[in-house]
C-alpha positions as CSV (number, residue, x, y, z in Angstrom):
1,X,10.4,-126.6,125.6
2,X,9.9,-130.2,126.8
3,X,12.6,-132.8,126.9
4,X,10.9,-134.6,124.0
5,X,10.7,-131.4,121.9
6,X,14.4,-130.6,122.7
7,X,15.4,-134.1,121.5
8,X,13.2,-133.8,118.3
9,X,14.7,-130.4,117.6
10,X,18.2,-131.8,118.0
11,X,17.5,-134.7,115.7
12,X,15.9,-132.4,113.1
13,X,18.8,-129.9,113.3
14,X,21.4,-132.6,112.6
15,X,19.3,-133.9,109.7
16,X,18.9,-130.5,108.2
17,X,22.6,-129.9,108.5
18,X,23.4,-133.1,106.7
19,X,20.8,-132.4,104.1
20,X,22.5,-129.1,103.2
21,X,26.0,-130.6,103.1
22,X,27.4,-129.8,106.5
23,X,26.6,-128.2,109.9
24,X,28.8,-125.1,109.6
25,X,26.0,-122.7,108.5
26,X,23.2,-124.0,110.7
27,X,22.3,-122.0,113.8
28,X,21.5,-123.5,117.2
29,X,17.8,-124.3,117.9
30,X,15.7,-121.5,119.3
31,X,13.0,-122.4,121.9
32,X,9.5,-121.6,120.5
33,X,8.7,-119.7,123.7
34,X,11.2,-116.9,123.0
35,X,9.0,-113.8,122.5
36,X,11.6,-111.7,120.8
37,X,14.9,-112.1,119.1
38,X,17.7,-109.9,117.8
39,X,18.4,-110.1,114.1
40,X,21.3,-112.1,112.8
41,X,24.9,-111.4,113.5
42,X,24.1,-107.8,114.7
43,X,23.2,-108.8,118.3
44,X,24.1,-106.4,121.0
45,X,22.9,-104.8,124.2
46,X,19.3,-103.4,123.9
47,X,19.2,-99.8,123.0
48,X,16.8,-97.6,125.0
49,X,13.9,-95.5,123.8
50,X,15.0,-92.4,122.1
51,X,18.5,-93.8,121.4
52,X,17.2,-96.4,119.0
53,X,18.9,-96.2,115.6
54,X,17.7,-96.3,112.0
55,X,17.5,-99.6,110.2
56,X,17.0,-101.2,106.8
57,X,14.3,-103.7,106.2
58,X,14.1,-106.0,103.2
59,X,11.1,-108.1,102.2
60,X,10.7,-110.8,99.5
61,X,7.9,-112.6,97.8
62,X,6.5,-116.2,97.6
63,X,8.9,-119.0,98.3
64,X,7.7,-122.1,96.4
65,X,10.2,-124.8,97.4
66,X,8.2,-127.9,96.3
67,X,7.8,-127.0,92.6
68,X,9.2,-129.9,90.5
69,X,12.0,-127.9,89.0
70,X,12.9,-126.4,92.4
71,X,12.9,-129.8,94.1
72,X,15.1,-131.2,91.3
73,X,17.6,-128.3,91.6
74,X,17.8,-128.5,95.4
75,X,18.5,-132.3,95.2
76,X,21.1,-131.8,92.5
77,X,22.8,-129.0,94.5
78,X,23.1,-131.1,97.6
79,X,26.6,-132.5,97.9
80,X,25.3,-135.7,99.5
81,X,21.7,-137.0,100.0
82,X,19.0,-134.5,100.7
83,X,18.2,-131.0,99.5
84,X,20.2,-127.8,99.4
85,X,18.5,-124.5,98.5
86,X,21.4,-122.3,99.4
87,X,23.0,-122.2,95.9
88,X,19.6,-121.2,94.5
89,X,19.5,-118.1,96.6
90,X,23.2,-117.1,96.2
91,X,22.5,-114.4,93.6
92,X,20.2,-112.4,96.0
93,X,21.9,-113.3,99.3
94,X,24.0,-110.1,99.4
95,X,20.9,-107.9,99.4
96,X,19.2,-110.0,102.1
97,X,22.1,-110.6,104.4
98,X,23.1,-106.9,104.3
99,X,19.7,-105.7,105.6
100,X,19.3,-105.1,109.3
101,X,16.0,-107.1,109.1
102,X,14.9,-109.5,106.3
103,X,11.4,-110.9,106.0
104,X,10.3,-113.8,103.8
105,X,7.0,-115.5,102.9
106,X,6.9,-119.3,102.9
107,X,4.1,-120.8,100.8
108,X,2.9,-124.2,101.9
109,X,3.9,-126.6,104.7
110,X,7.2,-128.4,105.3
111,X,7.1,-132.2,105.5
112,X,9.1,-134.8,107.4
113,X,12.7,-135.5,106.3
114,X,11.6,-138.7,104.6
115,X,8.9,-136.9,102.5
116,X,7.0,-137.3,100.3
117,X,7.5,-133.9,98.7
118,X,4.8,-132.7,96.4
119,X,3.9,-129.6,94.3
120,X,0.5,-128.2,93.3
121,X,-2.3,-128.8,94.2
122,X,-1.3,-130.2,97.7
123,X,2.1,-128.7,98.7
124,X,4.7,-130.3,100.9
125,X,8.4,-129.2,100.8
126,X,11.6,-130.5,102.3
127,X,12.4,-128.9,105.7
128,X,15.9,-128.1,104.5
129,X,14.5,-124.9,102.9
130,X,14.4,-123.5,106.5
131,X,18.2,-124.0,106.8
132,X,18.7,-122.2,103.5
133,X,16.5,-119.3,104.4
134,X,18.4,-118.8,107.7
135,X,21.8,-119.1,106.0
136,X,20.7,-116.6,103.3
137,X,20.0,-114.0,106.0
138,X,16.3,-114.0,106.7
139,X,15.1,-113.3,110.2
140,X,11.3,-114.0,110.0
141,X,8.9,-115.7,107.6
142,X,5.2,-115.1,107.1
143,X,3.4,-118.5,106.9
144,X,-0.3,-117.6,106.2
145,X,-1.2,-118.7,102.7
146,X,-3.9,-120.6,100.9
147,X,-1.7,-123.7,101.2
148,X,-0.9,-123.4,104.9
149,X,-3.3,-126.2,105.8
150,X,-2.6,-128.5,102.8
151,X,-1.5,-131.1,105.4
152,X,-3.7,-129.9,108.3
153,X,-2.6,-129.2,111.8
154,X,0.3,-131.7,111.6
155,X,1.7,-129.8,108.6
156,X,1.5,-126.5,110.5
157,X,3.4,-128.1,113.4
158,X,6.1,-129.6,111.3
159,X,6.6,-126.3,109.5
160,X,6.9,-124.2,112.6
161,X,9.1,-126.8,114.3
162,X,11.5,-126.7,111.4
163,X,11.6,-122.8,111.5
164,X,12.2,-122.9,115.2
165,X,15.0,-125.3,114.9
166,X,17.1,-123.1,112.7
167,X,16.2,-119.9,114.5
168,X,13.7,-118.3,112.1
169,X,10.8,-116.4,113.6
170,X,7.4,-116.9,112.0
171,X,3.9,-115.4,112.0
172,X,0.6,-116.2,110.3
173,X,0.0,-119.8,111.5
174,X,0.2,-121.3,115.0
175,X,0.2,-124.5,117.1
176,X,-1.9,-123.1,119.9
177,X,-4.0,-120.0,120.8
178,X,-1.1,-118.4,122.8
179,X,1.2,-118.6,119.8
180,X,-1.5,-117.4,117.4
181,X,-2.0,-114.3,119.4
182,X,1.6,-113.3,119.4
183,X,3.2,-111.4,116.4
184,X,6.8,-112.0,115.4
185,X,8.5,-109.2,117.4
186,X,12.1,-108.7,116.3
187,X,14.8,-106.3,117.5
188,X,17.0,-104.6,115.0
189,X,20.7,-104.0,115.6
190,X,20.0,-100.4,116.7
191,X,17.4,-101.5,119.2
192,X,14.1,-100.8,117.3
193,X,11.4,-103.4,117.7
194,X,9.6,-104.5,114.6
195,X,6.4,-106.6,114.6
196,X,5.5,-108.7,111.6
197,X,1.9,-109.8,111.1
198,X,0.7,-112.3,108.4
199,X,-2.8,-113.1,106.9
200,X,-4.3,-115.0,104.0
201,X,-7.4,-114.4,101.9
202,X,-8.4,-118.1,102.5
203,X,-7.3,-121.7,102.3
204,X,-7.6,-124.3,99.5
205,X,-10.8,-126.3,99.7
206,X,-12.0,-124.5,102.8
207,X,-9.6,-126.6,104.9
208,X,-9.8,-124.2,107.8
209,X,-13.4,-125.1,108.5
210,X,-13.6,-127.2,111.7
211,X,-10.0,-126.3,112.6
212,X,-9.2,-123.9,115.5
213,X,-9.2,-120.3,114.2
214,X,-5.7,-119.6,115.4
215,X,-4.2,-122.3,113.1
216,X,-3.9,-119.8,110.2
217,X,-4.8,-116.1,110.2
218,X,-7.4,-114.9,107.7
219,X,-7.6,-111.4,106.1
220,X,-10.0,-109.4,108.2
221,X,-9.7,-105.6,108.4
222,X,-10.9,-105.4,112.0
223,X,-8.6,-108.2,113.2
224,X,-5.6,-106.9,111.5
225,X,-6.0,-103.4,113.1
226,X,-6.6,-105.0,116.5
227,X,-3.5,-107.1,116.1
228,X,-1.4,-104.1,115.0
229,X,-2.6,-102.1,118.0
230,X,-1.7,-105.1,120.3
231,X,1.7,-105.3,118.7
232,X,2.2,-101.6,119.4
233,X,1.2,-102.1,123.0
234,X,3.7,-104.9,123.2
235,X,6.4,-102.4,122.3
236,X,6.6,-102.5,118.5
237,X,8.1,-99.3,117.1
238,X,7.3,-100.4,113.5
239,X,4.4,-102.7,112.5
240,X,4.7,-104.6,109.2
241,X,1.7,-106.4,107.7
242,X,2.3,-109.3,105.3
243,X,-1.0,-110.0,103.5
244,X,-1.5,-112.9,101.1
245,X,-4.0,-111.4,98.7
246,X,-4.7,-110.3,95.1
247,X,-5.4,-112.0,91.8
248,X,-2.8,-114.4,90.4
249,X,-0.7,-113.1,87.4
250,X,-2.4,-109.7,87.5
251,X,0.1,-106.8,87.6
252,X,-2.6,-104.4,88.8
253,X,-4.0,-104.7,92.4
254,X,-7.7,-105.8,92.5
255,X,-10.4,-103.9,94.3
256,X,-10.1,-105.8,97.5
257,X,-6.4,-105.0,97.8
258,X,-7.1,-101.3,97.1
259,X,-9.9,-101.1,99.6
260,X,-8.1,-103.0,102.4
261,X,-4.9,-101.0,101.8
262,X,-6.9,-97.7,102.2
263,X,-8.6,-99.0,105.4
264,X,-5.4,-100.3,107.0
265,X,-3.3,-97.3,106.3
266,X,-6.0,-95.0,107.6
267,X,-6.2,-96.7,111.0
268,X,-4.7,-94.5,113.8
269,X,-4.4,-94.5,117.5
270,X,-3.8,-91.1,119.2
271,X,-2.9,-89.6,115.8
272,X,-0.3,-92.2,115.0
273,X,-0.8,-94.8,112.2
274,X,-1.3,-98.3,113.5
275,X,0.5,-99.9,110.5
276,X,3.8,-98.7,109.1
277,X,4.4,-100.9,106.1
278,X,2.4,-103.4,104.0
279,X,4.3,-106.0,101.9
280,X,1.9,-108.3,100.0
281,X,2.3,-111.7,98.2
282,X,0.3,-114.2,96.2
283,X,-0.1,-112.7,92.8
284,X,3.0,-114.5,91.5
285,X,4.1,-111.4,89.6
286,X,5.3,-108.0,90.7
287,X,2.6,-105.5,91.5
288,X,2.8,-101.7,92.2
289,X,4.4,-100.1,95.1
290,X,2.4,-97.1,96.3
291,X,2.2,-94.6,99.2
292,X,-1.3,-94.7,100.6
293,X,-2.3,-92.3,103.4
294,X,1.4,-91.7,103.9
295,X,2.2,-95.4,104.3
296,X,4.1,-97.6,101.8
297,X,2.1,-100.5,100.4
298,X,3.7,-103.2,98.2
299,X,0.6,-104.8,96.6
300,X,2.7,-107.7,95.3
301,X,6.4,-108.6,95.6
302,X,6.2,-111.4,93.0
303,X,7.9,-114.7,93.6
304,X,11.2,-115.2,95.4
305,X,11.7,-118.9,94.5
306,X,9.6,-120.6,91.7
307,X,9.8,-123.3,89.1
308,X,8.1,-123.2,85.7
309,X,5.0,-121.2,86.2
310,X,1.7,-120.8,84.2
311,X,3.0,-117.5,82.8
312,X,6.6,-116.3,82.4
313,X,5.9,-113.4,84.7
314,X,5.5,-116.0,87.5
315,X,9.3,-116.1,87.6
316,X,9.6,-112.4,88.2
317,X,9.9,-110.8,91.6
318,X,11.1,-107.9,93.6
319,X,13.0,-107.3,96.8
320,X,11.5,-104.3,98.7
321,X,14.0,-102.3,100.7
322,X,13.0,-99.5,103.1
323,X,15.1,-97.4,105.4
324,X,13.4,-96.4,108.7
325,X,14.5,-93.5,110.7
326,X,13.5,-92.9,114.4
327,X,11.1,-90.1,115.3
328,X,12.2,-86.8,116.7
329,X,10.2,-87.4,119.8
330,X,9.3,-90.7,121.6
331,X,5.8,-92.0,120.6
332,X,5.8,-90.5,117.1
333,X,6.0,-92.5,113.9
334,X,9.2,-93.9,112.5
335,X,9.8,-92.4,109.0
336,X,10.7,-94.2,105.8
337,X,13.5,-92.0,104.4
338,X,14.5,-94.3,101.5
339,X,12.4,-96.7,99.4
340,X,13.8,-99.1,96.8
341,X,12.8,-102.1,94.7
342,X,15.3,-104.6,93.4
343,X,14.1,-106.6,90.3
344,X,14.8,-110.3,90.3
345,X,14.3,-113.4,88.1
346,X,14.1,-117.1,88.9
347,X,16.1,-118.5,86.0
348,X,15.2,-122.0,85.1
349,X,18.1,-123.4,83.1
350,X,20.3,-125.2,83.6
351,X,19.3,-125.1,87.3
352,X,16.9,-122.8,89.1
353,X,18.8,-119.7,90.2
354,X,17.6,-116.4,91.6
355,X,19.2,-113.4,89.7
356,X,19.4,-109.8,90.9
357,X,18.4,-108.1,87.7
358,X,19.8,-104.7,89.0
359,X,23.3,-106.1,88.7
360,X,23.1,-109.1,86.4
361,X,23.9,-108.8,82.7
362,X,21.0,-109.2,80.2
363,X,17.3,-109.6,80.8
364,X,16.8,-105.9,80.0
365,X,13.2,-106.4,78.8
366,X,12.2,-108.3,81.9
367,X,13.8,-105.6,84.1
368,X,11.9,-102.9,82.2
369,X,8.6,-104.8,82.5
370,X,9.0,-105.3,86.3
371,X,9.8,-101.6,86.6
372,X,6.7,-100.6,84.7
373,X,4.5,-102.7,87.0
374,X,6.1,-101.5,90.2
375,X,6.0,-97.8,89.2
376,X,2.5,-97.9,87.6
377,X,0.7,-96.1,90.5
378,X,3.1,-93.2,90.8
379,X,5.6,-94.5,93.3
380,X,8.5,-92.7,91.6
381,X,7.0,-89.3,92.5
382,X,7.1,-90.4,96.2
383,X,10.8,-91.3,95.9
384,X,10.8,-95.0,95.0
385,X,13.9,-96.0,93.0
386,X,15.5,-99.1,91.8
387,X,18.2,-100.4,94.1
388,X,21.0,-102.8,93.5
């Protein structure tokens, strides 16, 4: 990291802390050259090979921080000037922070501290969302989406700089070819290494044309498998793919999702699957969880943070939680021994708040509809249950 970048990161860190009401919850900056990190608060000495321990992974859906209602709430929640997204996430924070590893999906670029901040069709969100995601307990964010290039390469740079500053790993978009070729490789408390890979079906208005291909990853079966194998060679025990795919507001996966899920879960090297988990976003509503070729696929997690959407189901979401156990022998696959979904709702009044519907009072019909969508492809028979 250059002296200029260190100075810029320090300035951004101070500003992000002020924008969220104080510096107490903001981690120190992390250099962008760091190839691997240990997940929050569980840091310890690396654990060797066969001694690696089981871990719990949580993944959530689309984070839309620049919707008008979300922006207004974040501004109202800030004790001083700026934006504070932490109260918005307080209702689901216990689930996220208690996981050994928590993955998010950030839709759209982050802007400069002075804005402007805009919603659809050209997104740009306050960088304070990065502070809130880290404080809530997330470890890594997928950044490949159709809005990733809404502000071109400068928007990608600002976004990743903000995530770096608060210590959040990221994957799916990049500032240079070297960064683009590197997955987010994270270490769990028990020593397991988990790689997160992120891809999008495309970008708005074809903005990727004429821009270096590593700026944002596009969904491509061959590339995803190649990247997964590279992550395994780099030491990943578990490879997680975060695809941005599917048809908006449709609870059933479309044909492309089904075809790609079959192909990705069938890919193997020396008899071991190349991909261990798929957790999808983009549909803005929960879609089925399903075991395909022995691998869990979440076709759509729904939304994590959203304002008023085109359809009420756009405020529904799920948190996916999976327990991974180490293999009996080195080199074999890690096993999912517990699979759960946790229904959630982005309440809009009086302020936007994320509610854990597994523990919250009311919303029985919404909880039931989310469960119907999630279980519609037979996941209950493979052991999926509703968590809390």
